[in-house]
Backbone bond lengths (Angstrom), bond angles and torsions (degrees), N, CA, C in turn:
res aa  C-N    CA-C-N  psi(-1)  N-CA   C-N-CA  omega(-1)  CA-C   N-CA-C  phi
1 X - - - 1.463 - - 1.530 109.64 -
2 X 1.341 115.54 132.26 1.458 120.79 175.95 1.535 109.45 -74.15
3 X 1.350 117.97 149.83 1.466 120.25 -177.31 1.522 114.22 -54.23
4 X 1.352 117.77 -38.33 1.461 118.68 -177.37 1.520 112.53 -68.59
5 X 1.341 117.26 -13.06 1.460 120.70 179.28 1.525 112.61 -87.30
6 X 1.337 116.22 2.69 1.461 120.26 179.18 1.520 111.71 -73.34
7 X 1.325 117.58 -16.93 1.465 121.65 -178.61 1.518 108.35 -142.77
8 X 1.318 117.07 113.00 1.467 120.85 -174.01 1.527 112.46 -62.85
9 X 1.333 116.75 -27.57 1.468 119.93 -179.66 1.522 111.99 -68.77
10 X 1.323 116.52 -21.75 1.467 120.92 -178.26 1.531 111.65 -85.29
11 X 1.327 117.03 -26.69 1.470 120.43 -171.46 1.532 114.22 -54.43
12 X 1.348 119.84 -46.86 1.478 118.49 178.59 1.525 112.31 -62.95
13 X 1.335 117.36 -35.87 1.467 121.47 178.28 1.525 110.14 -67.66
14 X 1.325 115.84 -40.03 1.461 121.08 179.61 1.531 110.15 -62.97
15 X 1.327 116.38 -42.51 1.467 120.62 177.39 1.529 110.81 -64.37
16 X 1.335 116.55 -36.14 1.465 120.67 178.11 1.534 110.43 -65.10
17 X 1.331 116.33 -36.13 1.468 120.23 176.62 1.524 110.07 -64.83
18 X 1.327 116.72 -45.39 1.473 120.26 178.33 1.521 111.10 -57.80
19 X 1.315 116.52 -44.89 1.468 120.70 179.20 1.525 110.62 -63.23
20 X 1.316 115.94 -42.02 1.469 120.65 -179.49 1.533 110.56 -62.12
21 X 1.326 115.83 -43.25 1.470 120.94 179.37 1.521 110.71 -59.27
22 X 1.325 116.10 -50.36 1.467 120.69 -178.78 1.530 110.79 -61.15
23 X 1.337 116.12 -39.78 1.468 120.57 -177.31 1.523 113.22 -73.84
24 X 1.335 116.87 -11.73 1.477 119.57 -178.39 1.530 112.29 -114.94
25 X 1.319 115.32 22.53 1.464 119.76 175.42 1.528 111.77 -97.48
26 X 1.314 115.36 3.51 1.458 119.86 -175.35 1.522 113.44 -62.87
27 X 1.334 115.63 142.60 1.461 121.77 177.79 1.512 109.04 -152.29
28 X 1.330 116.00 152.39 1.459 120.51 175.01 1.528 111.73 -75.36
29 X 1.326 115.71 -10.32 1.475 120.87 179.92 1.523 107.96 -104.81
30 X 1.330 119.16 110.91 1.465 121.56 -174.40 1.524 114.83 -54.93
31 X 1.327 118.37 -38.38 1.461 120.38 -178.12 1.523 111.39 -65.11
32 X 1.322 116.66 -35.66 1.469 120.56 177.01 1.522 109.44 -59.72
33 X 1.325 115.80 -47.56 1.462 121.04 -179.07 1.530 110.75 -65.31
34 X 1.329 116.57 -41.94 1.463 120.71 -177.79 1.531 111.08 -62.06
35 X 1.334 116.68 -49.07 1.469 120.21 -178.91 1.523 110.02 -68.86
36 X 1.327 116.67 -40.00 1.466 120.15 178.38 1.508 111.90 -58.05
37 X 1.326 116.70 -48.69 1.473 120.77 178.37 1.530 110.66 -63.53
38 X 1.314 117.70 -41.29 1.467 121.07 -177.95 1.519 111.55 -58.83
39 X 1.332 116.48 -48.64 1.455 119.58 -175.03 1.527 111.50 -75.30
40 X 1.333 117.14 -38.87 1.467 120.75 -178.44 1.532 111.09 -69.27
41 X 1.339 116.48 -34.86 1.468 120.11 -175.61 1.529 112.78 -94.98
42 X 1.335 117.34 9.43 1.468 119.20 -173.95 1.523 113.82 -87.04
43 X 1.312 117.08 21.31 1.466 119.06 176.99 1.509 110.76 103.40
44 X 1.318 115.57 -153.53 1.460 119.42 -175.53 1.515 110.36 91.93
45 X 1.307 115.44 155.66 1.469 120.61 -173.88 1.519 112.87 -88.20
46 X 1.324 117.34 -12.15 1.471 121.55 -177.00 1.538 110.77 56.03
47 X 1.333 115.95 43.10 1.461 120.92 -179.86 1.528 110.86 -61.26
48 X 1.320 117.66 -43.25 1.467 121.30 -173.26 1.531 112.38 -65.55
49 X 1.347 119.39 -48.69 1.471 117.37 175.38 1.526 112.15 -64.80
50 X 1.336 116.85 -32.68 1.465 119.83 176.66 1.528 110.31 -60.45
51 X 1.331 116.81 -38.82 1.460 120.71 179.76 1.525 111.61 -63.35
52 X 1.330 117.05 -37.03 1.465 120.03 175.94 1.524 109.67 -58.98
53 X 1.332 116.14 -48.83 1.468 121.17 -178.27 1.525 111.01 -61.73
54 X 1.331 116.63 -46.64 1.464 120.60 -177.75 1.522 111.40 -65.77
55 X 1.339 116.82 -42.10 1.465 120.06 -179.60 1.529 110.84 -64.45
56 X 1.326 116.39 -45.69 1.464 120.07 -179.86 1.529 111.13 -61.95
57 X 1.334 115.99 -44.36 1.470 119.71 179.74 1.522 111.87 -68.14
58 X 1.330 116.91 -39.20 1.463 120.57 179.02 1.528 110.81 -63.55
59 X 1.346 116.11 -28.35 1.474 121.17 178.33 1.525 111.66 -93.57
60 X 1.347 116.23 12.07 1.466 123.41 173.94 1.526 113.40 67.13
61 X 1.328 116.48 40.02 1.466 120.05 175.74 1.526 109.73 -73.43
62 X 1.344 115.86 136.59 1.468 120.31 -175.87 1.527 113.87 -112.94
63 X 1.326 117.88 -2.50 1.459 120.25 -176.58 1.515 113.48 -91.54
64 X 1.337 115.61 -158.56 1.467 121.22 -176.67 1.528 113.46 -122.95
65 X 1.327 117.59 -2.88 1.465 119.50 -175.62 1.526 113.40 -72.43
66 X 1.350 116.69 -8.25 1.477 117.72 176.63 1.531 111.01 -69.22
67 X 1.333 117.39 -20.03 1.470 120.26 178.41 1.535 110.20 -69.46
68 X 1.347 119.99 -56.59 1.468 118.55 175.73 1.528 113.08 -63.35
69 X 1.332 117.65 -31.87 1.462 119.57 178.53 1.533 111.06 -63.26
70 X 1.324 116.29 -41.10 1.470 120.49 177.37 1.524 110.40 -64.24
71 X 1.338 116.96 -38.10 1.472 121.05 177.83 1.522 110.82 -64.73
72 X 1.322 116.87 -39.10 1.475 121.24 177.05 1.520 110.41 -56.59
73 X 1.321 116.41 -48.11 1.465 121.16 -178.43 1.531 110.68 -62.42
74 X 1.332 116.57 -39.00 1.472 119.27 179.58 1.524 111.21 -70.64
75 X 1.325 118.23 -37.44 1.472 120.59 176.66 1.528 110.56 -62.17
76 X 1.328 116.58 -43.60 1.467 119.86 179.21 1.524 110.25 -63.83
77 X 1.317 116.60 -44.04 1.471 120.31 178.27 1.524 111.04 -60.51
78 X 1.317 116.61 -44.37 1.462 120.95 -179.54 1.521 111.20 -63.61
79 X 1.323 116.55 -38.83 1.474 120.66 177.07 1.526 110.08 -61.47
80 X 1.333 117.02 -42.25 1.477 119.43 179.70 1.523 110.86 -65.51
81 X 1.332 117.75 -35.32 1.474 120.64 178.04 1.525 110.76 -63.86
82 X 1.331 116.00 -44.94 1.466 119.82 178.86 1.525 110.91 -59.40
83 X 1.310 116.50 -44.35 1.462 120.57 179.93 1.525 111.63 -69.57
84 X 1.345 116.43 -41.91 1.475 120.75 179.55 1.521 111.76 -58.39
85 X 1.327 115.87 -44.39 1.459 119.65 -176.33 1.527 111.88 -65.14
86 X 1.322 115.83 -31.25 1.467 119.45 175.28 1.533 110.00 -70.72
87 X 1.336 116.05 -47.91 1.470 120.55 -179.37 1.532 110.74 -59.85
88 X 1.346 115.81 -42.75 1.469 120.74 -176.65 1.525 113.04 -86.34
89 X 1.332 116.78 -4.74 1.465 121.66 -176.78 1.531 111.45 55.64
90 X 1.334 115.85 40.11 1.465 121.44 -178.00 1.522 110.46 -78.31
91 X 1.329 115.29 149.46 1.466 118.82 178.05 1.525 112.97 -122.02
92 X 1.340 117.02 0.70 1.462 120.43 -178.83 1.519 109.29 -142.91
93 X 1.330 116.15 131.03 1.460 122.04 174.27 1.520 108.38 -148.32
94 X 1.343 115.24 132.77 1.464 120.85 -178.46 1.526 111.45 53.91
95 X 1.338 115.52 32.59 1.450 120.57 176.01 1.517 114.64 78.19
96 X 1.329 118.18 7.21 1.463 121.90 -179.56 1.519 109.67 -126.42
97 X 1.334 115.91 162.98 1.462 119.99 173.97 1.521 109.78 -58.81
98 X 1.325 116.44 139.31 1.457 119.37 174.35 1.528 109.42 -70.31
99 X 1.338 115.59 161.21 1.466 119.81 179.54 1.519 111.05 -61.41
100 X 1.336 116.59 -37.64 1.471 118.71 -179.43 1.525 111.56 -69.53
101 X 1.340 116.85 -28.71 1.468 119.75 176.20 1.526 110.36 -70.28
102 X 1.327 117.59 -31.58 1.465 121.51 -177.95 1.532 112.93 -86.83
103 X 1.336 116.02 -41.19 1.474 118.89 -172.07 1.531 114.05 -117.44
104 X 1.328 116.87 -11.97 1.463 119.34 -178.64 1.522 112.33 104.09
105 X 1.323 115.13 165.85 1.460 120.88 -175.23 1.527 113.41 -68.86
106 X 1.333 116.51 -46.15 1.466 119.49 -174.16 1.536 112.26 -59.69
107 X 1.341 119.65 -50.26 1.469 118.67 177.95 1.527 113.01 -60.94
108 X 1.339 117.25 -35.26 1.466 120.44 -179.27 1.523 111.34 -64.68
109 X 1.321 115.82 -44.80 1.470 119.93 178.99 1.530 110.28 -62.84
110 X 1.321 116.62 -45.08 1.460 120.47 -175.54 1.516 112.20 -69.21
111 X 1.336 117.56 -36.51 1.466 119.73 176.50 1.534 109.93 -70.43
112 X 1.327 117.20 -33.27 1.461 120.07 172.02 1.520 110.75 -58.55
113 X 1.320 116.72 -43.54 1.463 121.27 176.79 1.529 111.02 -61.51
114 X 1.335 116.55 -40.91 1.462 121.56 177.91 1.530 110.95 -59.18
115 X 1.342 116.87 -43.69 1.458 120.62 -178.57 1.530 111.47 -67.71
116 X 1.330 117.09 -37.73 1.464 120.45 173.64 1.525 110.47 -58.24
117 X 1.330 115.88 -50.48 1.470 119.27 -175.96 1.523 111.17 -67.69
118 X 1.340 118.06 -34.27 1.466 120.67 176.41 1.532 109.77 -63.92
119 X 1.319 116.45 -39.40 1.464 120.30 177.91 1.529 110.49 -59.26
120 X 1.320 116.82 -43.10 1.466 119.48 -178.56 1.526 112.00 -73.41
121 X 1.326 117.67 -28.74 1.465 119.74 172.76 1.532 110.45 -61.01
122 X 1.319 116.19 -45.73 1.473 120.70 -179.50 1.528 110.18 -66.40
123 X 1.341 116.27 -36.61 1.452 121.06 179.48 1.528 111.28 -60.07
124 X 1.322 115.95 -40.19 1.467 120.61 178.37 1.524 109.92 -61.69
125 X 1.331 116.78 -38.46 1.471 120.81 179.01 1.525 111.23 -63.73
126 X 1.342 117.70 -36.97 1.472 120.44 177.61 1.525 109.57 -65.54
127 X 1.342 116.46 -39.26 1.460 120.78 169.99 1.516 116.45 79.72
128 X 1.330 118.40 23.97 1.468 120.51 178.17 1.518 109.87 -106.91
129 X 1.340 116.35 116.73 1.453 119.79 178.52 1.525 111.28 -66.52
130 X 1.342 117.16 -33.08 1.471 120.49 177.96 1.528 110.82 -62.00
131 X 1.333 115.69 -45.68 1.468 120.01 179.41 1.521 110.03 -66.10
132 X 1.336 116.82 -42.40 1.459 119.53 178.96 1.533 110.66 -61.44
133 X 1.327 116.82 -37.82 1.457 121.10 178.97 1.532 110.78 -63.61
134 X 1.320 116.69 -46.34 1.472 121.29 -179.20 1.521 110.99 -63.29
135 X 1.325 117.02 -46.30 1.463 120.33 -174.42 1.529 111.64 -75.35
136 X 1.333 117.94 -37.85 1.464 118.83 177.79 1.527 110.50 -66.79
137 X 1.329 116.93 -37.23 1.464 120.02 175.56 1.522 110.45 -64.25
138 X 1.334 116.40 -41.77 1.473 120.50 -179.73 1.524 111.01 -61.54
139 X 1.331 117.48 -44.83 1.469 119.41 -178.90 1.527 110.74 -63.72
140 X 1.325 116.40 -33.31 1.460 120.36 177.67 1.535 110.95 -67.74
141 X 1.324 116.42 -44.77 1.467 120.90 179.58 1.529 110.41 -65.93
142 X 1.344 116.61 -37.75 1.471 120.52 177.84 1.527 109.93 -60.43
143 X 1.329 116.36 -45.11 1.466 120.03 179.25 1.523 110.68 -61.32
144 X 1.330 116.53 -42.55 1.464 120.42 177.63 1.527 110.95 -62.72
145 X 1.332 116.23 -40.02 1.466 120.60 179.00 1.515 112.14 -62.73
146 X 1.328 115.95 -38.51 1.464 119.77 178.80 1.528 110.99 -67.29
147 X 1.339 116.06 -39.58 1.470 119.38 178.15 1.532 109.93 -67.02
148 X 1.341 116.31 -40.70 1.465 120.42 178.32 1.525 110.53 -61.13
149 X 1.338 116.18 -41.91 1.468 119.52 177.90 1.524 110.71 -63.13
150 X 1.322 115.89 -39.75 1.463 120.56 178.55 1.532 110.49 -61.56
151 X 1.334 116.11 -41.87 1.463 120.65 179.13 1.529 111.72 -65.43
152 X 1.340 116.22 -31.27 1.465 120.96 -179.15 1.529 112.91 -85.10
153 X 1.324 117.36 -9.34 1.462 120.26 -178.99 1.526 110.43 -63.08
154 X 1.318 114.40 135.13 1.467 122.95 -179.13 1.535 112.47 62.36
155 X 1.340 114.30 26.12 1.464 120.35 176.99 1.530 109.10 -114.49
156 X 1.340 118.32 100.28 1.465 120.83 -178.20 1.527 113.37 -71.88
157 X 1.333 117.56 -6.91 1.464 121.32 179.36 1.533 112.34 -91.90
158 X 1.326 117.56 6.77 1.460 121.17 176.86 1.530 109.19 -57.86
159 X 1.331 117.02 128.27 1.465 120.91 -179.11 1.529 110.54 -88.25
160 X 1.328 115.01 166.16 1.460 119.31 177.12 1.530 110.30 -61.83
161 X 1.319 117.39 -42.20 1.469 120.60 179.63 1.529 110.96 -61.80
162 X 1.325 116.45 -42.29 1.462 120.46 179.70 1.529 110.34 -64.36
163 X 1.333 116.11 -39.33 1.463 118.27 179.94 1.523 111.65 -69.35
164 X 1.335 117.43 -37.06 1.464 119.84 177.63 1.531 110.38 -64.65
165 X 1.320 117.40 -30.93 1.463 121.19 176.13 1.529 110.44 -67.68
166 X 1.328 116.77 -37.61 1.469 120.94 175.84 1.529 110.05 -62.86
167 X 1.333 116.67 -45.28 1.466 121.48 179.99 1.527 110.92 -59.57
168 X 1.333 115.56 -42.84 1.466 119.20 179.07 1.523 110.37 -56.48
169 X 1.332 116.22 -45.34 1.457 119.68 -178.25 1.513 113.24 -71.78
170 X 1.326 116.84 -51.81 1.469 119.49 -168.78 1.523 113.90 -77.70
171 X 1.339 118.27 -24.30 1.463 119.89 -176.00 1.520 113.10 -128.16
172 X 1.331 117.06 -55.45 1.466 120.25 -170.42 1.524 112.54 -64.28
173 X 1.326 117.06 -30.99 1.464 119.71 -173.67 1.520 112.69 -64.17
174 X 1.321 117.89 -38.06 1.467 119.61 179.86 1.533 111.04 -74.45
175 X 1.336 117.43 -34.60 1.470 120.56 172.49 1.532 109.05 -58.82
176 X 1.327 114.76 -46.86 1.464 120.98 -179.16 1.526 111.24 -61.40
177 X 1.321 116.44 -44.77 1.470 119.93 179.54 1.526 110.92 -63.07
178 X 1.323 116.94 -37.10 1.467 121.40 -179.21 1.527 111.20 -62.43
179 X 1.326 116.52 -48.03 1.469 118.94 -176.78 1.524 111.61 -75.41
180 X 1.336 117.09 -38.11 1.468 118.41 179.07 1.521 111.03 -67.26
181 X 1.325 117.49 -40.72 1.465 120.27 179.42 1.528 110.75 -63.46
182 X 1.339 116.92 -37.69 1.460 120.22 175.88 1.521 111.50 -61.30
183 X 1.332 115.92 -39.69 1.463 120.86 178.46 1.528 111.18 -66.95
184 X 1.330 117.15 -40.30 1.467 121.25 178.95 1.522 110.32 -62.05
185 X 1.326 115.57 -43.51 1.465 120.84 -179.57 1.528 110.85 -58.12
186 X 1.332 116.11 -34.85 1.464 121.24 -178.31 1.522 112.85 -86.34
187 X 1.341 116.97 5.80 1.470 121.60 -177.71 1.530 111.16 52.77
188 X 1.321 115.83 45.63 1.462 121.48 -177.89 1.519 111.65 -66.43
189 X 1.332 114.77 161.35 1.460 119.88 171.72 1.528 108.38 -66.36
190 X 1.313 117.33 160.39 1.467 120.85 179.82 1.519 110.96 -60.37
191 X 1.344 116.75 -33.52 1.468 120.50 179.74 1.533 111.15 -67.73
192 X 1.322 116.17 -44.65 1.473 119.98 179.13 1.529 110.93 -67.25
193 X 1.324 115.78 -40.67 1.472 119.24 179.07 1.528 110.63 -61.20
194 X 1.332 116.90 -45.42 1.457 120.05 179.99 1.521 111.07 -65.40
195 X 1.329 116.68 -38.39 1.461 120.39 178.14 1.524 112.08 -62.14
196 X 1.327 116.40 -43.96 1.462 120.35 179.51 1.526 111.32 -69.46
197 X 1.322 116.50 -35.67 1.476 119.82 176.38 1.532 110.46 -61.47
198 X 1.316 116.40 -47.97 1.468 120.16 -179.24 1.525 111.55 -67.16
199 X 1.330 115.85 -35.91 1.473 118.77 175.75 1.525 109.95 -56.42
200 X 1.326 117.22 -48.74 1.464 120.86 -179.12 1.510 111.89 -61.94
201 X 1.323 117.19 -42.23 1.468 120.98 -179.39 1.533 110.91 -62.23
202 X 1.314 116.86 -48.76 1.468 119.98 -177.19 1.536 111.65 -70.17
203 X 1.334 116.86 -38.15 1.462 119.61 177.27 1.524 110.66 -63.33
204 X 1.332 116.96 -43.99 1.462 120.53 179.62 1.514 112.21 -62.01
205 X 1.330 116.57 -38.05 1.461 120.65 177.89 1.521 110.41 -65.68
206 X 1.326 116.54 -45.82 1.469 120.43 178.01 1.516 110.80 -60.16
207 X 1.311 116.15 -42.24 1.467 122.31 -178.88 1.529 110.77 -59.04
208 X 1.345 116.64 -45.64 1.460 120.52 -178.35 1.530 111.33 -69.91
209 X 1.317 117.61 -36.99 1.471 120.31 178.93 1.535 110.76 -62.99
210 X 1.320 116.45 -38.52 1.470 119.20 177.12 1.524 110.11 -69.53
211 X 1.325 117.96 -35.17 1.470 120.51 172.52 1.527 110.56 -56.75
212 X 1.337 115.84 -42.27 1.465 120.54 179.49 1.525 110.97 -61.37
213 X 1.319 116.08 -40.98 1.467 121.53 179.39 1.527 110.34 -64.98
214 X 1.330 115.95 -44.38 1.467 120.27 -175.97 1.520 112.42 -62.17
215 X 1.323 116.98 -25.36 1.462 120.25 178.91 1.532 111.05 -62.48
216 X 1.336 116.96 -18.39 1.465 121.19 -179.08 1.527 113.15 -115.50
217 X 1.335 117.05 -4.47 1.470 119.59 -177.31 1.520 114.05 -119.82
218 X 1.335 117.12 -33.70 1.461 120.71 -172.10 1.517 112.28 -86.92
219 X 1.328 114.16 170.06 1.461 120.55 172.23 1.525 108.75 -95.18
220 X 1.317 116.47 164.87 1.466 120.47 177.81 1.527 110.46 -59.93
221 X 1.329 116.93 -36.11 1.469 121.19 -179.44 1.523 110.25 -64.58
222 X 1.346 116.95 -41.01 1.454 120.28 -179.08 1.521 111.39 -69.04
223 X 1.321 117.10 -41.75 1.465 121.18 -175.30 1.514 113.37 -83.39
224 X 1.320 117.16 -28.94 1.460 120.38 -174.15 1.510 112.36 79.29
225 X 1.324 116.62 11.01 1.468 121.42 173.67 1.514 107.44 -144.70
226 X 1.307 117.08 173.25 1.461 120.17 -176.13 1.527 111.71 -73.31
227 X 1.338 115.44 137.92 1.460 120.16 174.97 1.534 109.00 -63.42
228 X 1.333 115.69 138.80 1.463 119.85 178.14 1.508 114.16 78.86
229 X 1.334 118.25 14.27 1.467 121.00 -179.76 1.523 111.83 -57.06
230 X 1.350 116.17 -41.52 1.465 119.35 -177.96 1.527 110.93 -62.08
231 X 1.323 115.75 -45.11 1.464 119.73 179.04 1.526 110.62 -65.37
232 X 1.328 116.40 -41.98 1.465 120.81 -179.28 1.528 111.14 -58.91
233 X 1.354 115.84 -33.04 1.462 120.53 -179.29 1.531 112.11 -88.73
234 X 1.335 116.64 0.22 1.466 119.98 179.09 1.512 113.71 75.04
235 X 1.343 116.11 28.97 1.464 120.01 -179.55 1.529 110.28 -91.17
236 X 1.322 115.89 122.93 1.467 120.90 177.44 1.522 108.28 -86.05
237 X 1.340 116.61 83.60 1.459 120.98 178.95 1.529 109.24 -79.93
238 X 1.335 116.99 173.77 1.465 120.46 -172.87 1.531 113.63 -58.66
239 X 1.344 120.66 -41.00 1.472 118.17 177.29 1.532 112.57 -57.42
240 X 1.332 117.29 -39.54 1.467 120.13 179.43 1.527 111.21 -72.20
241 X 1.325 117.05 -38.96 1.465 120.38 178.87 1.522 110.37 -61.55
242 X 1.328 116.11 -43.91 1.468 120.11 178.95 1.527 111.02 -67.68
243 X 1.329 116.65 -41.33 1.474 120.22 -179.69 1.525 110.93 -62.07
244 X 1.334 117.40 -39.02 1.463 119.73 177.33 1.528 111.36 -67.35
245 X 1.319 115.85 -34.80 1.466 120.73 -178.94 1.524 111.55 -70.55
246 X 1.336 116.43 -36.37 1.465 120.84 -173.85 1.529 114.02 -100.72
247 X 1.321 117.55 -16.70 1.466 120.32 -176.78 1.515 112.99 -75.93
248 X 1.340 115.31 169.50 1.471 119.46 176.05 1.532 109.39 -79.87
249 X 1.326 116.79 177.01 1.471 120.61 -175.22 1.522 112.19 -59.08
250 X 1.324 115.89 -40.94 1.467 119.88 -178.67 1.529 111.10 -65.90
251 X 1.333 116.11 -43.60 1.462 120.39 179.32 1.529 110.94 -65.33
252 X 1.322 115.59 -42.82 1.464 120.87 179.92 1.530 110.99 -61.13
253 X 1.317 115.88 -43.02 1.461 120.65 -179.24 1.525 111.25 -63.79
254 X 1.339 116.48 -42.24 1.464 120.26 179.98 1.529 111.06 -61.28
255 X 1.331 116.69 -44.52 1.472 120.31 -179.84 1.524 110.76 -66.20
256 X 1.317 116.85 -43.45 1.467 120.48 179.89 1.530 111.23 -59.50
257 X 1.316 116.08 -43.75 1.469 120.15 179.31 1.522 111.23 -64.89
258 X 1.345 115.93 -39.83 1.469 119.95 -178.99 1.524 111.13 -66.14
259 X 1.330 116.75 -40.17 1.466 120.20 178.38 1.529 110.11 -65.00
260 X 1.320 116.50 -41.88 1.467 120.15 -177.67 1.526 112.14 -63.34
261 X 1.334 116.08 -40.59 1.468 117.96 -175.02 1.527 113.09 -94.71
262 X 1.357 117.78 -17.30 1.458 120.04 -175.65 1.515 110.59 68.00
263 X 1.317 117.24 -172.69 1.467 120.27 -179.38 1.515 112.08 85.10
264 X 1.318 115.21 178.65 1.468 120.57 -173.30 1.530 113.27 -120.84
265 X 1.326 116.96 19.31 1.472 119.77 -177.59 1.526 111.95 -58.16
266 X 1.333 117.11 -35.48 1.470 120.73 -175.51 1.527 112.07 -110.68
267 X 1.325 117.13 24.44 1.467 119.86 -174.27 1.525 112.63 -57.52
268 X 1.338 118.16 -50.52 1.459 119.44 -174.27 1.532 112.65 -64.15
269 X 1.354 119.16 -49.41 1.473 117.34 177.79 1.525 112.82 -61.17
270 X 1.322 117.65 -33.56 1.468 119.48 179.01 1.525 110.70 -71.63
271 X 1.320 117.54 -38.13 1.464 119.93 174.71 1.526 110.18 -59.82
272 X 1.338 116.42 -38.81 1.474 120.42 177.82 1.522 110.90 -64.20
273 X 1.340 116.77 -42.68 1.461 120.98 -179.68 1.534 110.48 -64.98
274 X 1.315 115.75 -42.97 1.472 120.72 179.33 1.529 109.93 -56.75
275 X 1.331 116.61 -41.64 1.468 120.28 -179.82 1.526 111.25 -73.35
276 X 1.335 116.81 -41.52 1.470 120.93 -177.19 1.525 112.70 -65.58
277 X 1.312 117.86 -32.69 1.462 121.39 -176.09 1.530 113.14 -88.04
278 X 1.318 117.00 2.51 1.465 120.16 179.03 1.520 113.22 75.77
279 X 1.330 116.42 17.96 1.468 119.95 -176.68 1.529 112.13 -67.18
280 X 1.340 116.20 -32.93 1.469 120.01 178.11 1.525 109.74 -64.30
281 X 1.333 115.68 -50.29 1.469 120.35 -178.71 1.529 111.19 -63.25
282 X 1.329 115.61 -38.91 1.464 120.13 -179.78 1.533 110.61 -62.19
283 X 1.321 116.48 -46.05 1.464 120.64 -178.57 1.527 110.61 -68.46
284 X 1.333 116.69 -39.30 1.467 120.34 176.80 1.530 110.77 -62.57
285 X 1.328 116.16 -39.62 1.465 120.52 178.59 1.537 110.74 -63.93
286 X 1.333 116.25 -41.71 1.462 120.70 176.66 1.529 110.35 -60.98
287 X 1.332 115.65 -42.42 1.465 120.22 179.33 1.528 110.60 -63.24
288 X 1.336 117.38 -41.26 1.459 121.08 178.98 1.522 111.09 -63.91
289 X 1.322 116.96 -39.15 1.471 120.50 176.73 1.522 111.05 -60.40
290 X 1.331 116.08 -41.75 1.466 120.11 178.54 1.532 111.12 -66.17
291 X 1.328 116.81 -40.54 1.468 120.32 178.37 1.526 110.81 -63.83
292 X 1.324 116.67 -39.32 1.467 120.70 177.53 1.530 111.17 -63.73
293 X 1.332 116.78 -40.97 1.465 120.87 177.17 1.531 111.08 -64.43
294 X 1.341 115.73 -37.71 1.469 119.87 177.52 1.527 110.32 -60.55
295 X 1.319 116.45 -45.52 1.475 120.76 -179.12 1.529 110.52 -65.37
296 X 1.326 117.25 -42.32 1.471 121.38 178.67 1.527 111.30 -59.34
297 X 1.324 116.19 -34.19 1.467 120.91 -176.66 1.526 112.60 -66.28
298 X 1.332 117.39 -16.66 1.465 121.38 -177.10 1.525 113.01 -88.25
299 X 1.323 117.50 5.27 1.468 121.58 -171.98 1.530 113.46 -56.18
300 X 1.327 117.60 -34.09 1.474 120.12 -175.49 1.526 113.42 -79.89
301 X 1.322 117.25 -10.64 1.470 120.15 -178.03 1.522 110.98 -78.84
302 X 1.343 117.65 146.69 1.473 119.79 176.31 1.528 111.08 -65.20
303 X 1.315 115.14 155.73 1.470 120.24 -178.92 1.530 109.07 -77.26
304 X 1.314 116.36 107.44 1.467 122.35 177.78 1.522 109.06 -136.36
305 X 1.310 115.95 171.10 1.469 119.52 177.16 1.527 110.63 -65.32
306 X 1.342 116.58 -27.63 1.465 120.09 -179.38 1.526 111.02 -71.55
307 X 1.331 116.15 -38.93 1.467 119.84 174.98 1.529 109.60 -64.31
308 X 1.315 116.68 -42.00 1.477 120.73 178.37 1.530 110.28 -59.76
309 X 1.320 116.61 -38.76 1.464 120.13 179.93 1.525 110.88 -68.17
310 X 1.332 117.17 -39.57 1.458 120.40 176.14 1.530 110.83 -60.64
311 X 1.320 116.72 -41.90 1.469 121.28 178.08 1.524 109.95 -64.18
312 X 1.315 116.53 -45.24 1.470 121.23 -179.53 1.531 110.34 -62.87
313 X 1.324 115.84 -38.68 1.465 120.67 179.79 1.532 110.66 -62.05
314 X 1.320 116.12 -40.33 1.474 119.60 178.14 1.527 110.87 -65.17
315 X 1.315 116.33 -37.93 1.468 119.54 -179.79 1.533 112.26 -69.35
316 X 1.323 117.51 -41.01 1.467 118.89 -177.63 1.528 111.58 -78.85
317 X 1.346 117.09 -20.74 1.476 120.34 179.81 1.525 111.36 -60.12
318 X 1.337 116.45 -33.16 1.468 119.61 -177.27 1.532 112.28 -90.88
319 X 1.321 116.77 -2.29 1.474 119.68 179.85 1.535 112.70 -112.09
320 X 1.312 116.22 -0.41 1.470 119.56 -174.61 1.535 111.61 -73.41
321 X 1.329 114.82 159.17 1.473 121.23 178.01 1.519 111.63 -123.99
322 X 1.323 116.35 10.00 1.465 120.38 178.77 1.521 109.74 -152.93
């Protein structure tokens, strides 16, 4: 079951968001439209736009601007994917060739820029300075998070705190912006707005931690990307950080060398070490703690089916395998 199917009341709104996205990919430059459609229509759960819809509905929003707002969040997310794949030199995403693998790096970066600017065009139409403030701040933090991750690449001395800061920027911040913007649209109380903001932050963190785990547990078919991509890129994610902390000298040295050089030469022995040192369980436990904090943050919201769906989403986020 897709996440948007968890609540039947959301499904028509979710379809309206999809239609809105497709209808706003238009460009006078055919390649822009071609790449935009390719990346937007290439699958994915659309968790972030779904969060906008759920947050707005949970806060009793009665208007229609949550549809373009959800599209804005998806355009920004899609732009970050295009840029990420170029930075990481990735060739597979969601089980398909990345845009940069098909068309090259330069068009991918430029179409990412197009999607960013299209998002801000739509934002102006919504006309909320509060929403513009939240989303413009989020895009800035996301960019900083990507640079921080780049600085930490091939650095085996990356600490757990430093990695959690990367997660906040690269993943949690857009989740947070999605739920907070939905609350703003509904003119929520400050308590409800803060609760929804924190829900998005903690859910996004849990989501990324489970992504880190899947890099060592899932198959390429399940993930839609290559197994061991993080290690191949020299990223010291939480499972590796914990494994280095808990492993013996020989295990620690092997992981440190693998992070420094990147590649997949030592993938299998490192996967064994990650499992032997309890790094999978440790990261899953961290993700569960974040999901629990996300659910706690919803305490001020009225009891509705939309709140129930947000709670359910946090619970399934830590149990997913794709």
